[in-house]
C-alpha positions in Angstrom: 108.9 103.0 185.3 111.0 100.9 182.8 110.7 103.8 180.3 112.0 106.2 182.9 114.9 103.9 183.8 116.2 104.3 180.2 116.9 108.0 180.8 118.3 107.6 184.3 122.0 106.9 185.0 122.7 103.2 185.4 124.9 103.5 188.5 123.8 104.1 192.0 126.2 106.9 192.3 124.8 108.7 189.3 121.2 108.3 190.5 122.1 109.5 194.0 123.9 112.5 192.5 120.9 113.2 190.2 118.4 113.0 193.1 120.6 115.3 195.3 121.0 117.8 192.5 117.3 117.8 191.8 116.5 118.3 195.4 119.0 121.2 195.6 117.5 122.8 192.5 113.9 122.4 193.7 114.9 123.9 197.1 116.5 126.8 195.4 113.6 127.4 193.0 111.3 127.5 196.1 113.6 129.9 197.8 113.8 132.1 194.8 110.0 132.2 194.6 109.7 133.1 198.3 112.4 135.7 197.9 110.7 137.3 194.9 107.4 137.4 196.7 108.9 139.1 199.7 111.0 141.4 197.5 108.0 142.3 195.4 105.9 143.1 198.5 108.7 145.2 199.9 109.3 147.1 196.6 105.6 147.7 196.2 105.4 149.2 199.7 108.5 151.4 199.2 107.2 152.4 195.8 103.8 153.3 197.2 105.4 155.4 200.0 107.8 157.1 197.7 105.2 157.9 195.1 102.9 159.3 197.8 105.8 161.7 198.8 106.4 162.6 195.2 102.7 163.3 194.6 102.5 165.5 197.7 105.4 167.6 196.3 103.6 167.8 193.0 100.4 168.9 194.7 102.3 171.5 196.7 103.9 172.9 193.6 100.5 173.0 191.8 98.9 174.8 194.7 101.7 177.3 194.8 101.3 178.2 191.1 97.5 178.1 191.3 97.6 180.6 194.2 99.7 183.1 192.3 98.1 185.8 190.1 98.3 185.0 186.4 100.7 187.9 185.7 103.3 186.7 188.3 103.3 183.0 187.3 105.8 183.3 184.4 108.0 185.7 186.4 108.2 183.3 189.3 108.8 180.4 186.9 111.8 182.2 185.4 113.2 182.9 188.8 112.8 179.2 189.9 114.6 178.0 186.7 117.6 180.3 187.4 117.8 179.5 191.1 117.0 175.7 191.0 114.2 176.1 193.4 112.2 173.0 192.5 112.8 169.3 191.9 110.6 169.3 188.8 110.7 170.8 185.4 107.8 173.3 185.6 106.3 175.2 182.7 103.0 176.9 181.8 101.8 175.8 178.4 99.0 177.1 176.2 97.8 173.6 175.4 97.9 170.0 176.5 101.0 168.1 175.2 100.4 164.6 174.0 103.6 162.4 174.0 104.7 158.9 173.5 103.6 156.7 176.5 106.0 154.1 177.8 105.0 150.5 177.3 103.2 148.8 180.2 105.4 147.7 183.0 104.6 145.9 186.3 103.7 148.8 188.6 102.8 151.6 186.2 99.2 151.6 187.2 100.1 151.7 190.9 102.2 154.8 190.4 99.7 156.6 188.2 96.7 155.9 190.4 98.6 156.9 193.5 99.7 160.2 192.0 96.2 161.0 190.6 94.4 160.1 193.8 96.7 162.2 195.9 96.4 165.2 193.6 92.6 164.9 193.7 92.7 164.8 197.5 95.0 167.9 197.6 93.6 169.9 194.7 89.9 168.8 194.6 88.0 167.3 191.8 87.6 170.5 189.7 90.9 170.8 187.7 91.5 168.4 184.8 94.6 166.3 185.6 96.5 164.0 183.3 99.3 161.7 184.6 101.4 159.5 182.3 105.0 158.1 181.9 107.3 158.8 179.0 111.0 158.4 178.1 113.6 161.0 177.6 113.3 160.8 173.8 109.6 160.9 173.9 109.4 163.9 176.3 107.8 167.1 174.9 108.5 170.5 176.5 106.6 173.8 176.2 104.9 172.7 172.9 104.4 169.6 170.8 107.5 170.3 168.6 110.1 171.0 171.4 112.0 168.1 172.9 114.1 168.1 176.1 117.4 168.2 174.2 116.2 171.4 172.3 116.3 173.4 175.6 119.3 175.2 177.0 121.1 173.0 179.6 120.5 175.7 182.3 116.8 175.2 182.1 116.9 171.5 183.2 120.2 171.1 185.0 118.5 171.5 188.4 115.3 169.6 187.7 115.8 166.8 185.1 119.4 165.6 185.5 119.1 162.3 183.5 122.5 161.4 182.2 124.0 158.9 182.3 120.8 157.2 183.5 117.5 157.0 181.6 114.8 156.7 184.2 111.1 156.9 183.3 109.7 160.4 183.5 106.4 161.1 185.2 104.6 163.9 183.4 101.7 165.6 185.2 99.6 168.2 183.4 96.9 170.2 185.3 94.5 172.5 183.5 94.4 175.9 185.3 92.1 177.6 182.7 91.2 177.1 179.0 94.5 178.3 177.5 96.9 177.5 180.4 98.2 174.1 181.6 100.6 173.6 184.5 103.2 171.2 183.2 105.3 169.2 185.8 107.9 166.6 184.7 109.8 164.6 187.3 112.4 161.8 186.9 111.6 158.8 189.1 114.1 158.8 192.0 116.6 155.9 192.2 114.9 154.1 195.1 111.7 153.9 193.0 113.3 153.1 189.7 113.1 150.7 188.0 109.4 150.1 188.6 109.7 146.3 188.3 111.2 143.8 190.8 114.1 141.9 189.2 113.5 138.2 189.3 117.0 137.7 190.7 119.6 140.5 191.0 123.1 139.8 189.8 124.6 139.6 193.3 121.9 137.1 194.4 122.5 135.0 191.2 126.2 134.7 192.0 125.5 133.8 195.6 123.0 131.2 194.5 125.4 129.8 191.9 128.2 129.6 194.5 125.8 127.8 197.0 124.7 125.4 194.3 128.3 124.6 193.4 129.3 124.0 197.0 126.2 121.8 197.7 126.7 119.9 194.5 130.4 119.1 195.4 129.3 118.1 198.9 126.5 115.9 197.5 128.9 114.2 195.0 131.4 113.6 197.7 128.7 112.1 200.0 127.3 109.9 197.2 130.7 108.7 196.3 131.6 107.8 199.9 128.3 105.8 200.2 128.6 104.0 196.8 132.3 103.2 197.0 131.8 100.3 199.6 129.0 99.0 197.5 131.2 98.9 194.4 133.9 97.1 196.3 131.3 94.7 197.6 130.1 93.9 194.0 133.7 93.6 192.8 134.5 91.1 195.6 131.3 89.1 194.9 132.2 88.9 191.2 135.7 87.7 192.0 134.3 85.0 194.3 132.3 83.6 191.4 135.6 83.0 189.5 138.0 82.2 192.4 136.7 81.3 195.9 140.2 81.6 197.4 140.1 85.4 197.8 141.2 87.5 200.8 138.2 88.6 202.9 136.5 91.8 202.2 137.3 94.8 204.4 134.4 95.4 206.8 134.3 99.2 207.0 131.9 101.9 205.9 128.3 102.5 207.0 126.7 100.0 209.3 124.6 98.4 206.6 127.6 98.0 204.3 129.5 96.4 207.2 126.7 93.9 207.8 126.7 93.0 204.1 130.5 92.6 204.0 130.3 90.4 207.1 127.6 88.2 205.5 129.6 87.9 202.3 132.8 87.0 204.2 130.8 84.4 206.2 129.4 82.9 203.0 132.9 82.8 201.5 134.2 80.8 204.5 131.3 78.4 204.3 131.8 77.8 200.6 135.5 77.3 201.1 134.9 74.7 203.8 132.3 73.1 201.5 134.7 72.9 198.5 137.5 71.6 200.7 135.2 68.9 202.3 133.9 68.0 198.8 137.4 67.5 197.4 138.4 65.4 200.4 135.1 63.3 200.0 135.7 62.6 196.4 139.3 61.7 197.0 138.2 59.3 199.6 135.6 57.8 197.3 138.2 57.5 194.5 140.5 55.6 196.8 137.9 53.5 198.5 136.1 52.4 195.3 139.1 51.6 193.1 140.5 49.1 195.6 137.4 46.9 195.9 136.7 47.1 192.2 140.2 45.9 191.4 139.8 43.1 194.0 136.5 42.0 192.5 138.0 42.0 189.0 140.8 39.7 190.2 138.3 37.3 191.8 136.0 37.3 188.8 139.0 36.2 186.6 139.1 33.0 188.8 135.6 32.0 187.9 135.7 29.0 185.5 132.3 29.4 183.9 132.9 31.7 181.0 129.4 33.1 180.6 129.1 34.1 184.2 132.6 35.5 184.2 131.8 37.7 181.1 128.6 39.0 182.7 130.3 39.9 185.9 133.2 41.6 184.0 130.6 43.7 182.1 129.0 44.8 185.3 132.4 45.7 186.8 133.2 47.7 183.6 129.9 49.6 183.9 130.6 50.3 187.6 134.1 51.5 186.9 132.8 53.7 184.1 130.3 55.3 186.4 132.9 55.9 189.1 135.4 57.4 186.5 132.6 59.6 185.1 131.6 61.0 188.5 135.3 61.6 189.4 135.9 63.2 186.0 132.9 65.5 186.4 134.2 66.5 189.8 137.7 67.1 188.5 136.6 69.1 185.4 134.1 71.4 187.2 136.3 72.0 190.3 138.6 74.8 188.9 141.7 75.2 191.0 143.7 77.6 188.7 144.9 81.1 188.9 143.5 83.7 186.5 145.9 84.4 183.7 145.8 86.3 180.4 144.4 83.9 177.8 144.7 84.4 174.1 141.4 82.8 173.0 142.2 83.1 169.4 145.5 81.3 169.9 143.8 78.7 172.2 141.2 77.9 169.5 144.0 77.5 166.9 145.9 75.1 169.2 142.8 73.0 169.7 142.3 72.9 165.9 145.9 71.7 165.4 145.3 68.9 167.8 142.3 67.5 166.0 142.6 64.3 163.9 141.1 66.2 161.0 141.6 70.0 161.4 139.5 70.8 158.3 136.4 70.0 160.3 136.9 73.1 162.3 136.8 76.6 160.7 137.7 79.7 162.7 136.9 83.4 162.3 138.6 85.3 165.1 137.8 89.1 165.0 138.6 89.9 168.7 142.0 91.3 169.6 143.8 91.1 172.9 143.6 88.6 175.7 141.0 87.5 178.2 141.6 87.1 182.0 140.5 83.5 182.6 141.6 80.0 183.6 143.4 78.6 180.6 143.1 74.8 181.3 139.4 75.1 182.2 138.6 77.1 179.1 140.5 74.6 177.0 138.5 71.7 178.5 135.3 73.7 177.9 136.0 74.5 174.2 137.4 71.0 173.5 134.2 69.4 174.8 132.0 71.6 172.7 134.1 71.2 169.6 134.3 67.4 170.0 130.5 67.2 170.5 130.0 69.4 167.4 132.2 67.2 165.2 130.8 64.0 166.6 127.1 64.9 166.0 127.4 67.6 163.4 130.4 66.7 161.2 131.9 70.2 161.1 132.1 73.1 163.5 132.2 76.8 162.5 133.5 79.2 165.3 133.3 83.0 165.3 135.0 85.1 168.0 133.9 88.7 168.3 134.6 91.7 170.6 131.3 92.8 172.3 130.5 95.9 174.3 131.2 94.3 177.7 133.3 91.3 176.8 133.8 88.5 174.2 131.1 86.8 172.2 131.9 83.3 171.0 129.5 81.4 168.7 129.9 77.7 167.7 127.7 76.2 164.9 127.7 72.7 163.7 126.0 71.0 160.7 124.0 68.4 162.6 120.3 67.9 163.4 120.3 70.3 166.3 118.5 69.8 169.6 114.7 69.7 170.0 113.2 72.5 172.2 111.9 70.0 174.7 115.5 68.8 175.5 117.3 72.2 175.7 117.5 72.1 179.5 117.9 68.4 180.0 121.1 68.1 177.9 123.0 70.0 180.6 122.2 67.3 183.2 124.8 64.7 184.0 124.6 61.4 181.9 121.6 62.7 179.9 121.9 61.8 176.1 119.5 62.4 173.3 117.7 59.3 172.0 119.3 59.8 168.5 122.8 60.0 169.9 122.8 56.9 172.2 124.3 54.7 169.5 127.5 56.8 169.6 130.1 56.7 172.4 129.8 59.3 175.1 128.8 59.7 178.8 126.6 62.8 178.6 128.9 65.1 180.7 130.4 67.4 178.2 127.7 70.1 177.9 127.2 70.3 181.7 130.9 70.6 182.4 131.2 73.3 179.6 128.4 75.4 181.0 129.7 75.2 184.6 133.2 76.4 183.4 131.6 79.4 181.6 129.5 80.2 184.7 132.6 80.1 186.8 134.1 82.8 184.6 130.9 84.9 185.1 129.6 84.2 181.6 126.6 82.6 179.9 126.1 79.7 177.5 122.9 79.3 175.5 121.7 76.8 172.9 119.5 77.3 169.9 118.9 75.7 166.5 120.5 77.6 163.6 118.0 78.8 160.9 120.2 77.2 158.2 120.4 73.9 160.1 122.6 72.7 163.0 123.1 73.6 166.6 124.2 77.1 167.6 126.0 77.6 170.9 126.5 81.2 172.0 128.9 82.1 174.8 129.3 85.5 176.4 132.4 86.1 178.5 132.5 89.4 180.4 135.9 91.1 180.9 
């Protein structure tokens, strides 16, 4: 199934349109097969009936000439030619005429066997009878060297009027005696010709194409009307991941889409209440903790014993650091900014210019244009990552590329990297690697950076560079 997915359209609209088109084509193929079966049965019945009538006429003509005395046969034949008294070209030949036979076609055997059986029933089993089909060019008349076009037009204008059509010609030769053969040539009538059922006549093909076009347009309109609300739903959910303060989604469309939109709107309201309550809670904590810490610090200053005073002051410093760290984490990950056009290349250059030693940061910016994001949050994210890289890896090398769906940002330092066992833990608040605990820091930078990237709908991953150092890769979708 995954192999099949590679060849299918990626969108729901494309897959629905493909399924509907496939269903239409399958239904039409089935209808064409049913139509052909019925048309073939009908054509075969009509061909059998028409051939039976033609064979009876042949038998009647053969009986007429057989009943005539030999000396009157040629005289009667000349009179018939001048008067147009038969629907066949009739002649009396001295020998059997062999001629080019038409290639096999669908119902040739049916016509030949019907004519031969009817003649046998009407004339008996004694006379020798040959029945075959030929074309106008292959038709021999009177003798093996005479073709139809060699005869005067008056001889055939009442019996074999072929132009501008070129139907197959049924040639029947009946042996009357050793040196006399009754020759009967008849063009197949229009209702019986051609002798094969067309798979799909031109009129039916145009009608089928028109029906297919109308059904396809209707199917595309139906699929688009069903997938448009889903696309709006996905777009709204993606925006919520970047900015929770969005207008509610319109609750229209099919019932299932309405229920999904209502659920998403309810979730948005709950998240908005949660964010608001969280901000109020941390504001209260900030206010409530700073006052007693300050009061305790003033009271500790009044303690006369220096050792005890220093120990208590260190404890208060640690408590204040923890409170500030928690509030800073809340402040840095709670993004209350409007989305703006951000020039990431210019942003990186401004961060580089603010560094104490700009030479420790090298930039390779190949992406053009701007990125729709939150400028202050992105600056905090990149600043944290660059500061960490310089602190633990001496130098940082940044490459900014334009990907297929967004921007690709890679940051590589020249430090020892991060062991595989700590890759997930480094994003947790206050976690620090054993080798880095001797350096200043609170263990919040990577976690804050990843949350900011996630808030923009992107991803942040860590790996050790093959040439040494830590490699951070960031994908930011547009």
